[in-house]
C-alpha beads as a LAMMPS data file, in Angstrom:
LAMMPS data file: protein, C-alpha beads

158 atoms
157 bonds

1 atom types
1 bond types

-500.0 500.0 xlo xhi
-500.0 500.0 ylo yhi
-500.0 500.0 zlo zhi

Masses

1 110.0

Atoms # bond

1 1 1 -40.479 2.268 42.697
2 1 1 -42.137 4.351 39.706
3 1 1 -39.855 6.573 37.598
4 1 1 -40.437 10.422 36.870
5 1 1 -40.856 11.296 33.529
6 1 1 -37.429 13.561 33.964
7 1 1 -35.554 10.473 34.812
8 1 1 -37.020 8.601 32.006
9 1 1 -35.516 11.374 29.744
10 1 1 -32.230 11.446 31.300
11 1 1 -31.919 7.636 30.904
12 1 1 -32.868 7.822 27.265
13 1 1 -30.426 10.426 26.857
14 1 1 -27.987 8.174 28.494
15 1 1 -28.594 5.369 26.204
16 1 1 -28.436 7.581 23.260
17 1 1 -25.256 8.733 23.822
18 1 1 -23.775 5.196 24.822
19 1 1 -25.248 4.022 21.486
20 1 1 -23.733 6.698 19.669
21 1 1 -20.217 6.302 21.464
22 1 1 -20.140 2.424 20.615
23 1 1 -21.046 3.303 16.672
24 1 1 -18.356 5.888 16.757
25 1 1 -15.840 3.233 18.185
26 1 1 -16.993 0.698 15.654
27 1 1 -16.383 3.159 12.608
28 1 1 -13.006 4.182 13.981
29 1 1 -12.019 0.556 14.522
30 1 1 -13.022 -0.271 11.091
31 1 1 -11.117 2.657 9.540
32 1 1 -7.920 1.617 11.074
33 1 1 -7.932 -1.769 9.674
34 1 1 -5.331 -2.317 7.250
35 1 1 -6.755 -2.381 4.027
36 1 1 -8.412 1.327 4.968
37 1 1 -4.945 2.320 6.129
38 1 1 -3.564 1.280 2.605
39 1 1 -6.255 2.944 0.826
40 1 1 -5.612 6.348 2.921
41 1 1 -1.900 6.065 2.171
42 1 1 -1.728 4.847 -1.465
43 1 1 -3.790 5.813 -3.843
44 1 1 -5.367 2.425 -5.274
45 1 1 -6.144 2.309 -9.300
46 1 1 -9.485 -0.104 -9.408
47 1 1 -8.887 -0.861 -12.884
48 1 1 -6.525 -3.922 -13.063
49 1 1 -5.735 -4.583 -16.836
50 1 1 -5.199 -8.280 -17.786
51 1 1 -1.557 -9.476 -17.719
52 1 1 0.109 -12.824 -17.367
53 1 1 1.847 -11.276 -14.535
54 1 1 -1.248 -11.604 -12.570
55 1 1 -1.627 -15.401 -12.825
56 1 1 1.898 -15.674 -11.644
57 1 1 0.955 -13.505 -8.409
58 1 1 -2.015 -15.151 -7.661
59 1 1 -0.632 -18.586 -8.270
60 1 1 2.175 -17.562 -5.692
61 1 1 -0.596 -16.553 -3.002
62 1 1 -0.805 -13.087 -3.704
63 1 1 -4.106 -11.219 -4.435
64 1 1 -3.567 -8.114 -6.851
65 1 1 -5.777 -5.282 -5.368
66 1 1 -4.499 -2.423 -7.620
67 1 1 -3.902 -1.586 -11.162
68 1 1 -1.308 0.664 -12.784
69 1 1 -0.271 3.865 -10.774
70 1 1 1.595 6.804 -12.235
71 1 1 3.484 8.901 -9.335
72 1 1 4.017 12.319 -10.604
73 1 1 7.389 13.816 -9.424
74 1 1 8.365 17.723 -9.471
75 1 1 11.861 18.902 -8.853
76 1 1 12.945 22.805 -8.453
77 1 1 16.450 23.005 -9.831
78 1 1 17.724 26.510 -9.472
79 1 1 14.544 28.132 -9.407
80 1 1 13.408 25.819 -12.665
81 1 1 10.717 23.286 -12.436
82 1 1 11.349 19.729 -13.733
83 1 1 9.020 16.956 -13.707
84 1 1 9.072 13.375 -14.038
85 1 1 6.943 10.229 -12.961
86 1 1 7.592 6.551 -11.491
87 1 1 5.407 3.932 -12.679
88 1 1 3.984 0.919 -10.379
89 1 1 2.403 -1.865 -12.399
90 1 1 0.351 -3.299 -9.699
91 1 1 -0.342 -3.516 -5.901
92 1 1 -0.602 -6.869 -4.327
93 1 1 -1.311 -8.279 -1.275
94 1 1 -0.546 -11.370 0.442
95 1 1 -1.896 -11.184 3.987
96 1 1 -4.341 -8.649 5.504
97 1 1 -1.756 -6.444 6.937
98 1 1 0.817 -6.410 4.361
99 1 1 0.852 -4.656 0.625
100 1 1 3.497 -4.844 -2.147
101 1 1 4.353 -2.613 -4.997
102 1 1 4.519 -4.886 -8.127
103 1 1 7.237 -3.804 -10.838
104 1 1 7.090 -5.957 -14.334
105 1 1 10.112 -6.740 -15.645
106 1 1 10.934 -4.897 -19.042
107 1 1 13.028 -5.975 -22.022
108 1 1 14.827 -2.670 -22.365
109 1 1 15.348 -1.890 -18.594
110 1 1 16.315 -5.107 -16.798
111 1 1 16.903 -5.045 -13.274
112 1 1 20.445 -6.164 -11.934
113 1 1 20.450 -8.247 -8.582
114 1 1 23.136 -6.132 -7.019
115 1 1 22.889 -3.780 -4.167
116 1 1 23.666 -0.524 -6.121
117 1 1 21.229 -1.386 -9.146
118 1 1 18.630 -2.255 -6.365
119 1 1 19.146 1.143 -4.791
120 1 1 19.066 3.285 -7.654
121 1 1 16.160 1.381 -9.165
122 1 1 13.833 0.647 -6.318
123 1 1 14.791 2.985 -3.456
124 1 1 12.464 5.722 -4.608
125 1 1 9.663 3.440 -4.609
126 1 1 9.947 2.464 -0.851
127 1 1 10.848 5.956 0.024
128 1 1 7.573 7.403 -1.324
129 1 1 5.448 4.513 0.248
130 1 1 7.379 3.577 3.387
131 1 1 4.395 1.707 4.685
132 1 1 4.777 -0.874 2.008
133 1 1 6.021 -4.714 2.935
134 1 1 8.527 -4.567 -0.528
135 1 1 8.686 -4.529 -4.065
136 1 1 7.398 -7.719 -6.213
137 1 1 9.826 -7.621 -9.068
138 1 1 8.005 -9.901 -11.482
139 1 1 10.037 -11.291 -14.599
140 1 1 7.435 -12.109 -17.043
141 1 1 9.553 -14.118 -19.280
142 1 1 10.624 -16.978 -16.540
143 1 1 7.595 -16.200 -14.432
144 1 1 9.518 -15.700 -11.565
145 1 1 8.710 -13.372 -8.599
146 1 1 11.438 -11.873 -6.404
147 1 1 10.378 -10.034 -3.181
148 1 1 12.837 -7.386 -2.384
149 1 1 12.551 -5.607 1.329
150 1 1 14.219 -2.491 2.422
151 1 1 16.803 -3.017 5.261
152 1 1 19.113 -0.912 7.130
153 1 1 23.006 -2.188 6.927
154 1 1 24.419 -1.667 10.685
155 1 1 28.006 -1.074 9.018
156 1 1 28.975 -4.539 9.840
157 1 1 29.117 -5.797 6.576
158 1 1 31.921 -4.637 4.618

Bonds

1 1 1 2
2 1 2 3
3 1 3 4
4 1 4 5
5 1 5 6
6 1 6 7
7 1 7 8
8 1 8 9
9 1 9 10
10 1 10 11
11 1 11 12
12 1 12 13
13 1 13 14
14 1 14 15
15 1 15 16
16 1 16 17
17 1 17 18
18 1 18 19
19 1 19 20
20 1 20 21
21 1 21 22
22 1 22 23
23 1 23 24
24 1 24 25
25 1 25 26
26 1 26 27
27 1 27 28
28 1 28 29
29 1 29 30
30 1 30 31
31 1 31 32
32 1 32 33
33 1 33 34
34 1 34 35
35 1 35 36
36 1 36 37
37 1 37 38
38 1 38 39
39 1 39 40
40 1 40 41
41 1 41 42
42 1 42 43
43 1 43 44
44 1 44 45
45 1 45 46
46 1 46 47
47 1 47 48
48 1 48 49
49 1 49 50
50 1 50 51
51 1 51 52
52 1 52 53
53 1 53 54
54 1 54 55
55 1 55 56
56 1 56 57
57 1 57 58
58 1 58 59
59 1 59 60
60 1 60 61
61 1 61 62
62 1 62 63
63 1 63 64
64 1 64 65
65 1 65 66
66 1 66 67
67 1 67 68
68 1 68 69
69 1 69 70
70 1 70 71
71 1 71 72
72 1 72 73
73 1 73 74
74 1 74 75
75 1 75 76
76 1 76 77
77 1 77 78
78 1 78 79
79 1 79 80
80 1 80 81
81 1 81 82
82 1 82 83
83 1 83 84
84 1 84 85
85 1 85 86
86 1 86 87
87 1 87 88
88 1 88 89
89 1 89 90
90 1 90 91
91 1 91 92
92 1 92 93
93 1 93 94
94 1 94 95
95 1 95 96
96 1 96 97
97 1 97 98
98 1 98 99
99 1 99 100
100 1 100 101
101 1 101 102
102 1 102 103
103 1 103 104
104 1 104 105
105 1 105 106
106 1 106 107
107 1 107 108
108 1 108 109
109 1 109 110
110 1 110 111
111 1 111 112
112 1 112 113
113 1 113 114
114 1 114 115
115 1 115 116
116 1 116 117
117 1 117 118
118 1 118 119
119 1 119 120
120 1 120 121
121 1 121 122
122 1 122 123
123 1 123 124
124 1 124 125
125 1 125 126
126 1 126 127
127 1 127 128
128 1 128 129
129 1 129 130
130 1 130 131
131 1 131 132
132 1 132 133
133 1 133 134
134 1 134 135
135 1 135 136
136 1 136 137
137 1 137 138
138 1 138 139
139 1 139 140
140 1 140 141
141 1 141 142
142 1 142 143
143 1 143 144
144 1 144 145
145 1 145 146
146 1 146 147
147 1 147 148
148 1 148 149
149 1 149 150
150 1 150 151
151 1 151 152
152 1 152 153
153 1 153 154
154 1 154 155
155 1 155 156
156 1 156 157
157 1 157 158
């Protein structure tokens, strides 16, 4: 059985459409990978300034994937604009589908490990980037890493 020229053209168009669809689906699949999801939601700074904390993080199995970020904030109070900013020292990843905001300890601004202090100090970061796995607080003096995750209290612990 011999195919007519019009049949060959239709088969070629169907083949082209299938090829385009497959390439499009592969592109969508690659875009939905965790790394690209992070890059879409969290602006990563590719400039990573060397610091001893990077070695501490890498020794613990984390990979530093982003440098210092400045998060500009704007508030309007009674019609007047006020501005502030938050800083993230690094962005690190331990597994393909998780990433952490890294905050380094500062001598003039120590973090107390109490519920209210953690809330006041770290809640803004966790609310701005709810897709993050948590905050890594790196004590640069003792080389300790504290992994802090946000959870919701069910009201039973009083």
